Each structure stands twice: as structure tokens, then as C-alpha cells.
C-alpha positions as CSV (number, residue, x, y, z in Angstrom):
1,M,0.0,0.0,0.1
2,S,1.2,3.4,-0.8
3,R,2.2,5.9,1.8
4,K,-0.8,8.4,1.0
5,L,-3.2,5.2,1.1
6,I,-1.8,4.1,4.4
7,L,-1.9,7.6,6.1
8,L,-5.5,8.1,4.8
9,A,-6.5,5.0,6.0
10,L,-4.9,5.6,9.4
11,A,-6.4,9.0,9.9
12,V,-10.0,7.6,8.9
13,A,-9.9,4.7,11.0
14,L,-8.8,6.6,14.2
15,I,-10.7,9.8,13.8
16,V,-13.8,8.2,15.2
17,G,-14.9,10.2,18.3
18,L,-12.9,13.2,17.4
19,S,-14.8,16.1,15.9
20,G,-12.6,18.9,14.3
21,Y,-13.2,22.6,14.7
22,T,-11.5,25.7,13.1
23,V,-9.8,28.4,15.1
24,A,-8.2,31.4,14.1
25,I,-4.7,32.5,15.2
26,G,-5.2,35.2,17.7
27,E,-3.5,38.6,17.9
28,A,-0.2,38.0,19.4
29,A,0.4,42.1,19.7
30,D,-1.9,42.0,22.7
31,R,0.9,40.5,24.7
32,P,-1.5,39.5,27.5
33,F,1.0,37.4,29.4
34,E,4.3,39.7,28.9
35,G,6.8,39.5,31.9
36,V,5.1,35.9,32.8
37,T,7.8,33.4,33.3
38,L,7.1,29.6,32.3
39,N,9.2,26.6,33.5
40,V,9.0,23.7,31.0
41,L,10.4,20.1,31.6
42,L,11.0,18.1,28.4
43,Q,12.0,14.6,28.0
44,G,15.4,14.1,25.5
45,H,14.1,13.9,22.1
46,P,14.9,15.4,18.9
47,A,11.3,17.3,19.2
48,S,12.4,18.7,22.5
49,E,15.6,20.0,20.9
50,A,13.9,21.8,18.3
51,I,11.3,23.3,20.5
52,R,13.8,24.8,22.9
53,T,15.6,26.4,19.6
54,L,12.6,28.1,18.5
55,T,11.5,29.1,21.9
56,P,13.1,32.7,21.6
57,E,10.6,33.3,18.8
58,F,7.6,32.6,21.0
59,E,9.2,34.8,24.0
60,E,9.8,37.8,21.3
61,M,6.1,37.4,20.2
62,T,4.5,37.2,23.6
63,G,6.9,39.0,26.1
64,M,7.0,35.9,28.2
65,R,10.1,34.2,29.4
66,V,10.3,30.4,29.0
67,N,12.8,28.3,30.8
68,V,13.2,25.0,28.9
69,E,14.9,22.1,30.7
70,I,15.6,18.7,29.0
71,I,16.4,15.5,30.8
72,P,16.7,11.8,29.8
73,Y,13.3,10.0,29.4
74,E,13.7,7.8,32.3
75,E,14.4,10.4,34.6
76,I,11.1,12.2,33.8
77,P,8.6,10.2,35.9
78,P,10.4,10.3,39.1
79,R,11.1,13.8,38.8
80,A,7.3,15.0,38.0
81,L,6.0,12.3,40.8
82,L,8.1,14.1,43.2
83,M,6.8,17.6,42.1
84,F,3.3,16.8,42.0
85,S,3.4,15.2,45.4
86,Q,4.7,18.1,46.9
87,R,2.1,20.3,45.1
88,S,5.1,22.2,43.9
89,D,4.9,24.8,41.2
90,S,8.6,24.3,40.0
91,Y,7.3,23.3,36.5
92,D,4.4,24.5,34.4
93,I,4.5,22.1,31.7
94,I,5.7,18.6,31.9
95,H,6.5,16.4,28.9
96,N,5.9,12.5,29.7
97,D,4.6,9.4,28.4
98,R,1.0,9.0,28.1
99,L,0.9,5.8,30.1
100,H,1.0,8.0,33.1
101,T,-2.0,10.1,32.0
102,Q,-4.6,7.8,34.1
103,G,-2.4,8.2,37.4
104,Y,-2.0,11.9,36.8
105,V,-5.7,12.2,36.5
106,V,-6.8,10.0,39.3
107,N,-4.5,11.9,41.6
108,D,-5.6,15.4,40.3
109,Y,-1.9,16.4,39.1
110,I,-2.9,17.7,35.8
111,L,-5.3,20.3,34.4
112,S,-7.8,19.4,31.8
113,L,-7.4,21.3,28.4
114,D,-11.0,21.6,27.5
115,E,-11.6,25.0,29.0
116,F,-8.3,26.3,27.3
117,V,-9.1,24.9,23.8
118,S,-12.6,26.7,23.7
119,N,-11.1,30.0,25.1
120,S,-10.8,32.4,22.0
121,E,-8.1,34.6,24.0
122,I,-5.5,31.6,24.1
123,N,-6.4,29.1,21.4
124,G,-5.0,30.9,18.3
125,F,-2.4,28.3,17.8
126,F,-4.7,25.3,18.6
127,D,-6.1,23.3,15.6
128,K,-7.6,19.9,16.8
129,S,-7.8,18.8,13.3
130,D,-4.2,19.0,12.5
131,F,-3.2,16.4,15.1
132,V,-2.8,12.8,14.1
133,P,-6.2,11.3,15.5
134,A,-4.5,8.3,17.1
135,Y,-2.1,10.6,19.0
136,L,-4.6,13.1,20.1
137,D,-7.0,10.4,21.1
138,A,-4.5,9.0,23.4
139,C,-4.5,12.3,25.5
140,Y,-8.2,11.8,26.5
141,V,-9.4,10.2,29.6
142,D,-13.1,9.6,29.8
143,G,-13.7,11.9,27.2
144,V,-11.8,15.0,28.8
145,L,-8.5,16.1,26.9
146,Y,-5.5,16.3,29.3
147,G,-2.6,16.8,27.1
148,L,-1.4,17.6,23.5
149,P,0.9,15.2,21.7
150,V,4.6,16.2,21.2
151,Y,5.4,12.9,19.0
152,G,4.0,9.7,18.6
153,E,5.7,6.5,17.3
154,S,5.3,2.6,16.8
155,T,7.8,0.1,16.6
156,F,9.2,-1.8,13.8
157,L,12.0,-4.3,12.9
158,M,15.1,-2.6,11.3
159,Y,17.5,-4.7,9.5
160,R,20.8,-4.5,7.3
161,K,19.1,-5.3,4.0
162,D,22.6,-5.2,2.5
163,L,23.9,-7.9,4.6
164,F,20.7,-9.8,4.3
165,E,21.0,-9.7,0.7
166,E,24.7,-10.8,0.9
167,Y,23.8,-13.7,3.1
168,G,20.6,-14.8,1.4
169,I,18.5,-14.0,4.3
170,S,14.7,-12.7,4.2
171,A,13.3,-10.4,6.6
172,P,12.2,-12.5,9.3
173,E,8.3,-12.7,9.9
174,T,8.5,-15.0,12.9
175,M,10.5,-14.9,16.2
176,A,12.3,-18.1,15.2
177,E,13.4,-16.8,11.8
178,M,14.8,-13.6,13.8
179,V,16.9,-15.8,16.0
180,E,18.2,-17.7,13.0
181,A,18.8,-14.4,11.0
182,A,20.8,-13.2,14.1
183,R,22.8,-16.3,14.1
184,T,23.6,-16.3,10.4
185,V,24.6,-12.6,10.5
186,Q,27.0,-12.9,13.4
187,E,28.5,-16.1,12.0
188,R,28.9,-14.9,8.2
189,S,30.3,-11.8,9.6
190,G,33.2,-13.4,11.5
191,G,31.7,-11.4,14.6
192,E,32.4,-8.1,13.1
193,V,28.6,-7.4,13.3
194,V,26.6,-9.1,16.0
195,G,23.5,-10.5,14.9
196,V,21.0,-8.2,16.8
197,T,20.9,-5.2,19.6
198,L,18.0,-4.6,21.7
199,R,17.5,-2.6,24.7
200,G,18.5,-4.0,28.1
201,A,18.5,-1.4,30.7
202,A,15.9,-2.3,33.5
203,G,12.9,-0.2,33.6
204,I,10.9,1.4,30.9
205,H,13.7,1.0,28.3
206,L,13.6,-2.9,28.6
207,V,10.0,-3.2,29.2
208,Y,9.1,-0.8,26.1
209,V,10.6,-3.4,23.4
210,W,10.2,-6.6,25.4
211,S,6.4,-5.9,25.3
212,G,6.5,-6.3,21.7
213,F,7.5,-9.9,22.2
214,L,5.2,-10.6,24.8
215,W,2.3,-9.7,22.5
216,A,4.1,-11.4,19.6
217,H,4.2,-14.6,21.7
218,G,0.2,-14.5,22.5
219,G,0.9,-13.1,26.0
220,Q,-1.0,-10.0,27.5
221,W,-0.4,-7.7,30.6
222,F,-3.8,-8.4,32.3
223,D,-6.3,-10.9,32.6
224,A,-10.2,-10.4,32.4
225,D,-10.2,-9.3,36.1
226,G,-7.6,-6.8,35.7
227,K,-4.9,-8.8,37.4
228,L,-1.3,-9.0,36.0
229,D,-1.0,-12.1,33.7
230,L,2.5,-12.5,33.2
231,A,3.0,-16.0,35.0
232,T,2.2,-17.6,31.8
233,P,3.9,-19.8,29.1
234,E,3.5,-17.0,26.7
235,A,5.0,-14.3,28.7
236,I,7.9,-16.8,29.9
237,A,8.6,-17.6,26.3
238,A,8.8,-14.0,25.3
239,I,11.6,-13.3,27.8
240,E,13.4,-16.5,27.0
241,T,13.6,-15.3,23.3
242,Y,14.7,-11.9,24.0
243,A,17.3,-13.2,26.4
244,K,18.5,-15.7,23.8
245,L,18.9,-13.3,21.1
246,L,21.0,-11.0,23.4
247,Q,22.9,-13.4,25.3
248,E,24.0,-15.5,22.2
249,Y,23.8,-12.9,19.4
250,G,24.0,-9.3,21.0
251,P,26.3,-6.9,21.6
252,M,28.7,-6.2,24.8
253,G,27.1,-4.1,27.4
254,Y,23.6,-4.7,26.2
255,A,22.5,-4.7,29.9
256,N,23.1,-0.9,29.9
257,F,21.3,-0.2,26.5
258,G,18.4,2.3,26.6
259,W,17.2,4.1,23.7
260,Q,20.3,6.0,22.6
261,E,22.8,3.1,23.2
262,N,20.6,0.6,21.1
263,R,20.2,3.3,18.6
264,L,23.8,4.0,18.0
265,Q,24.7,0.3,18.1
266,F,22.7,-0.2,14.9
267,Q,23.4,3.1,13.0
268,N,26.9,2.8,13.6
269,G,26.8,-0.5,11.4
270,R,27.7,-2.7,14.3
271,A,24.3,-5.0,14.3
272,G,22.4,-7.0,11.8
273,M,18.9,-6.2,13.3
274,T,17.2,-4.1,16.0
275,I,13.6,-3.7,17.1
276,D,12.8,-0.3,18.3
277,A,10.9,2.9,17.9
278,T,10.1,4.1,14.3
279,V,11.8,7.4,15.0
280,N,15.1,5.6,14.7
281,G,14.6,5.4,11.2
282,A,15.3,9.2,10.9
283,F,18.8,8.6,12.3
284,C,19.3,5.6,10.4
285,E,18.7,7.7,7.1
286,D,20.6,10.8,8.4
287,P,24.0,10.9,6.6
288,D,25.3,13.1,9.3
289,E,24.3,10.6,12.2
290,S,24.6,7.2,10.6
291,L,26.7,4.6,8.6
292,V,23.7,2.6,7.3
293,V,22.1,5.2,5.3
294,G,20.3,3.3,2.2
295,K,21.3,0.0,3.8
296,T,18.3,-0.4,6.2
297,G,15.2,-2.3,5.8
298,Y,12.1,-1.7,7.8
299,A,9.6,-4.4,8.4
300,P,6.8,-5.5,10.9
301,V,7.9,-6.8,14.2
302,P,7.7,-10.4,13.8
303,S,5.3,-12.7,15.4
304,A,5.5,-16.1,17.2
305,S,2.0,-17.0,17.7
306,D,-1.2,-17.4,15.7
307,N,-3.2,-16.6,18.9
308,Q,-2.3,-13.1,19.6
309,K,-4.6,-11.2,22.1
310,G,-3.2,-8.0,20.7
311,G,-0.7,-6.4,18.2
312,Q,3.0,-6.4,18.8
313,H,3.5,-2.8,17.5
314,S,3.5,-0.1,20.1
315,L,1.4,3.1,20.2
316,A,3.6,5.3,22.2
317,V,2.5,9.0,22.5
318,H,4.3,11.6,24.6
319,P,2.2,14.7,25.3
320,L,2.7,18.0,27.1
321,F,0.8,18.1,30.4
322,I,0.0,21.4,32.3
323,S,0.6,21.1,36.2
324,R,-2.4,21.5,38.4
325,F,-0.1,23.6,40.6
326,S,1.0,26.1,37.9
327,R,0.7,29.7,38.6
328,N,0.0,30.6,34.8
329,P,-2.0,27.9,33.3
330,E,-3.4,29.9,30.6
331,A,0.0,31.2,29.5
332,A,1.2,27.5,29.7
333,F,-1.6,26.2,27.3
334,L,-0.7,29.1,24.7
335,F,3.0,27.8,24.9
336,T,1.7,24.3,24.5
337,S,-0.4,24.8,21.6
338,W,2.3,27.0,19.9
339,A,5.0,24.4,20.3
340,L,2.9,21.9,18.8
341,S,1.3,23.9,16.1
342,K,1.8,22.9,12.2
343,D,4.4,25.8,11.5
344,V,6.6,24.7,14.6
345,Q,6.5,21.4,13.9
346,V,7.3,21.7,10.2
347,R,10.3,23.6,11.1
348,A,11.2,21.3,14.0
349,M,12.0,18.7,11.1
350,E,14.8,21.1,9.7
351,I,16.4,21.3,13.1
352,A,16.6,17.6,14.3
353,A,15.8,14.4,13.2
354,H,12.2,14.4,14.1
355,S,9.9,11.8,12.2
356,G,7.4,11.4,15.2
357,V,5.6,14.8,14.3
358,S,2.1,14.9,15.6
359,S,1.0,17.2,12.9
360,L,-0.7,15.9,9.7
361,G,0.5,19.0,8.1
362,A,3.9,18.4,9.1
363,M,3.6,14.6,8.1
364,N,2.6,15.5,4.6
365,A,5.1,18.4,4.0
366,P,7.9,17.7,1.1
367,A,10.5,18.2,3.8
368,F,9.0,14.9,5.5
369,V,8.8,13.1,2.3
370,E,12.1,13.8,1.4
371,R,13.9,13.3,4.5
372,Y,11.9,10.3,5.9
373,G,10.5,8.6,2.8
374,A,12.9,5.5,3.1
375,F,11.0,4.2,5.9
376,T,7.7,6.3,5.9
377,D,5.9,3.3,4.4
378,G,7.0,1.1,7.3
379,M,6.2,3.4,10.0
380,L,2.6,4.1,9.0
381,E,2.1,0.2,8.5
382,A,3.2,-0.1,12.0
383,L,1.2,2.7,13.1
384,S,-1.9,1.0,11.4
385,K,-1.5,-1.9,13.4
386,A,-0.7,-0.2,16.8
387,N,-1.8,-1.7,20.0
388,V,-3.3,1.0,22.5
389,D,-2.8,-1.7,25.1
390,Y,1.0,-2.4,24.2
391,L,2.0,-1.2,27.9
392,P,0.1,-0.8,31.0
393,T,-1.7,2.6,31.2
394,I,-3.6,2.2,34.7
395,A,-2.6,4.4,37.5
396,E,-0.1,1.9,38.9
397,A,1.7,1.8,35.5
398,N,4.9,3.4,36.7
399,E,5.3,0.8,39.6
400,I,4.4,-2.4,37.5
401,I,6.8,-1.2,34.6
402,D,9.7,-0.7,37.3
403,R,8.9,-4.0,38.8
404,V,8.6,-6.2,35.8
405,G,11.7,-4.2,34.3
406,R,13.8,-5.3,37.3
407,A,12.7,-8.9,37.0
408,L,13.4,-9.0,33.1
409,S,16.9,-7.6,33.8
410,E,17.6,-10.5,36.1
411,V,16.6,-13.0,33.4
412,L,19.1,-11.3,30.8
413,A,21.7,-11.2,33.5
414,G,21.3,-15.0,33.8
415,T,20.8,-14.7,37.5
416,R,17.2,-15.9,37.5
417,T,15.1,-18.2,35.2
418,A,12.4,-16.9,33.1
419,Q,9.7,-18.9,34.9
420,D,10.9,-17.9,38.7
421,A,11.5,-14.1,37.9
422,L,8.0,-13.7,36.1
423,E,5.9,-15.8,38.6
424,A,7.6,-13.9,41.4
425,V,6.9,-10.4,39.9
426,N,3.4,-11.6,38.8
427,R,2.8,-12.6,42.5
428,D,4.4,-9.6,44.2
429,I,2.5,-7.0,41.7
430,N,-0.9,-8.8,42.3
431,E,-0.6,-8.7,46.0
432,N,1.2,-5.4,46.7
433,V,0.5,-3.2,43.9
434,L,-3.2,-4.2,42.5
435,R,-4.5,-5.7,45.7
């Protein structure tokens, strides 16, 4: 299917329940928030770097001062939780994974945006119809909008198509074929290229990619009663496959690989395959960043079962939230909507390798097609199959991911069997977290 048809199908399929409306750009000359200072906490990502680069333009236009701080993705949840629990106004805007939205809403940590999007004095940059529907929909809880998506992504398989062609390997469609392809690459390259690289760092990094293996093997996170459901043959097989790939065909130091380490291992030509976020395609095809430009193939995450309960491709959305304790929530919304407007997102692509734009206009811009055309079809195919339940999104999500991540890392380290680790963490969470 062509890129345009996939994009159209994706938009149509996921727009249900989201009605669009048109707004006019407000009169910036009014400068109603001149002198206001906003503090914004963003996670490390190309989109964040672009927003920080363009922020002086917003300051000049509005008379505000905006302090933008960027920290690693995994440091955001504990920093935000500490701030919220202390009812601190140290940050007006927080950038975090959508999986925390439910917990923030339950604890009344973030503001609904509904009153802001209907306020003609501050909604001039907001265009609901321009957001990728799936990404915006992920920011709602019970019909109420709580954030705006900075970026979205899915997951796919990236492989060295030049080596696969040389060694006579087809892109793997099953997990068994992936293991065999990893073995072939490593053996035929004489160990100069490892068979596969995957995230191994405990916590969200490991859990995010491993979750695709869980669904691919026919597993699921929760049973019909809402209890954790990882003490199953499917979940055990998922971590056993993951561990086999890394222990036998993975790189040295994989236990410390987060998103960046894993990305660099592949784009520097040191691995035959990886499964990771679709945004990585932008780095693979960037001649200033990558040694595998034009050498990378993109394919769906392999499956291991004909009885899947859900898809093995993620739907990851990372919104901006406005803190309940902000002293300037209207100004915070104005900045949020400006930072995620079509114009800013189009320009962001010229500043950083940002393929996870949340603007439909940016996704259809010539610059997007020119820079990311090599993997756009693969990305859109993955998004069309994205699993909204890929990760836990309940209020206890952070605690669940942290504990499961530690259990999985024990299996990778070889200090615990898959069955023992998952049975123990399943029991622990059901007795102490979901009681």
C-alpha cells in the first residue's frame, strides 16, 4: 500500500470520536502574558531540542520568558512524581509518556485542557483537526482532554538489507526466523557485526521493546479481572526469546542499553537487526548521523503465535501536560499549543531528526517526504497496526513497569530463570500493587 493510502486509512480509521473545529490565530500583539515566566520540563528527544531552539521566537512574540529544561526520558517520571506529590509549582509544563496520564488524572495532578481549547483569547495556535487522530485520542481520559501530543511513534524491525542480501536472508516474519537471522549474520560476518541489538536497561527501556515480544508470543499484560497476567507460558517464552537473542547474538554491554545506546549500536553498523521506535528510522537515514544510510530495511515486528490477544506494535504517545499547581495555566496552554502547531512542527524537522511529528500537515510536508521517505511506509504500516494496550496505562503503571523491568533484567543477566522471575513479580504486583 502506498504511503498516501496508508496515511489516509490511518486517519480515517482513528478519527472516530474526534470532531474537528477551526480556530483563528490570535492577535499576538496583545501580549497579555508579557512578563510571565514559564518553566518547562521536556524529555530528551529531537522534538524537544527543536522546541527549545525555536522558543526565543515565542518569547519575542509574547513577552514571556520560557525556561526549557531537557532531561533523559527515564528521569522524567520520578522528577514529575516528586513535584506533583509536593504540590510544587516548579514546572508549569511536563512532557511525559501517555501511560502516566491515568495516574495523573486520578491524583488530580494535571489540568483538563478543555476550557483552554474553547477560550478564544488563548486558542489561536490550537488546531484540533491538524493532530494525528490516534495521537490526540491517546491524550483523552473519559472524554476529557488532558494533554497535547509532542510526538508519537510505533515500533518496527530494522535490518541491514545489504547484509541480508549478501547472506541470502529474508526479512524475518517470525521470532524463530529472527533468531536464525541473527545467528547467520553473526557467523557469516565473523563476529564483526553482532546478530541483533535490543534495549536491555532495566525499567521502561527494556519493558518497552520486550512488550512487543510479549504480545507476539500470544501473551498479555492483564487478565479479564484486571490482574497482572505474566506468569504464563507465553510471557515466559517472550523473555526467553529476548534473552537468547541478546545472550547469544547481542552486543557487549547490552544490559545498559537504553534507547540511545541501542540506536547508536545499529546506526553505526555494528548490528544486523534491531527492534525499536519508528523514530530511529530518521537517524538511520541521516547521513550526518548514520553509517547505514540506504542500507536499512524496515519491516513489521515478527510474530511467534497465531493466537495473539493484541498487536506487537506499540502506540507510544508523549504529550505535554499542564501542572495543576502552575501559577500561569493559560500562558502554559498558549506555549503548549504554539510549540505543537503545524508551523513549528514543520520547522522542527529542519532542526532535528524528528519523524514522530504529531501534525498531519507536517507529516504531509515535502520536507517530511524528502527526509523520511525511505521508512515512512514501514512507519505508517506499524501505526496502522498499533496496539493501544501495548503497555499498562492504569494508575499503577509506573510501579508495574519498574518491577517488571527489574525482573526481566535478572533473566537477561542469567541470575534467575524466566519462570521464576515472572512468577515472582506477577505474585508481588498482584498482592502488593493491585490488591
